[in-house]
N, C-alpha and C positions, 0 to 999 in steps of 0.2 A: 504494500500500500504506500502511496506517495505521501509526502509530508504536507502538513497544513499549518500555517503560522498566521496569527492575527496579532498585530502590534497596536498599541493604543488602547483606548477603552471603547467598548461597544455596549452601552447600556441598553437593556431591553425595556420598552415601554408598551405594554400590551402585546400586540403581535408585531410591532414595528421595531426595527433595529436602527438606531441613529448614532452615527459616530460623534465623538466629542471634538473639541477644537484641536486635539493633538494629532490630527491627520493620520488616522489608523491605516495600516497597510495589511493587505491579505496576500499571502504568498502560498499558492497551492503546489508549488514545486514542479510544475510541468503538467502534462496531460491535457485534458479537455474540460472546460467548464461549460455545461449546457444549461441554458435557461429556457424553460418551456413557458411561453406567454410573453407578454410585452415587457420590454426593458426600457426604463426611463433613466437617463443620466443627467444630473444637474451639474454641468461642468464640462471641461474639455476632455477629449479622448485622444490619446497618443498611441499609435500602433507602430510596430516595427516589422510587421508582415504584410501580407496581401489582404485586401478587403474583397470578399466574394459575396454577391447577393444573388439569390435564386430568382427573384422577381424584379423589383424596381428599387431605384435609389432616387430620393428627392432631396434637392438642396434649395432652400428658400422657395419651395413650391415648384421648382423647375425639374422636370423629369430627365433623368440621365439617358433613358432609352428612346424617348420620343421628342425631345426638344429640337427646335429648329434654330438657325442662325440667320441674322440679317447681314447685309453687305456681301453677299456671295458673288464673286466675280470669277471669270475664267482666268487661267494663267497662274502666276506665282503669288497672287495677292492672298492675304489672310482674311478670314471671315470676321464679322463683328461678333460680339458676345452672344450668348444664348438668349433667345426671346423668352419672355415670361409666359 
């Protein structure tokens, strides 16, 4: 079995787990962490690997798979940014 380490304080309030201001760290020692259901993160996410999505990725309401661009010209020119 892999290691599991939690630093800082994780007080339990009913069914909610809320970290204190000591910035707790959870180290699962590798392997896979699987979340079944929605995941909400309040803060930045930093990744060192590849992000893979089986369906869709949205950024500020713009679809990664179906968005269009303005300013499309033939030749070596670049397009404009994605259309909302």
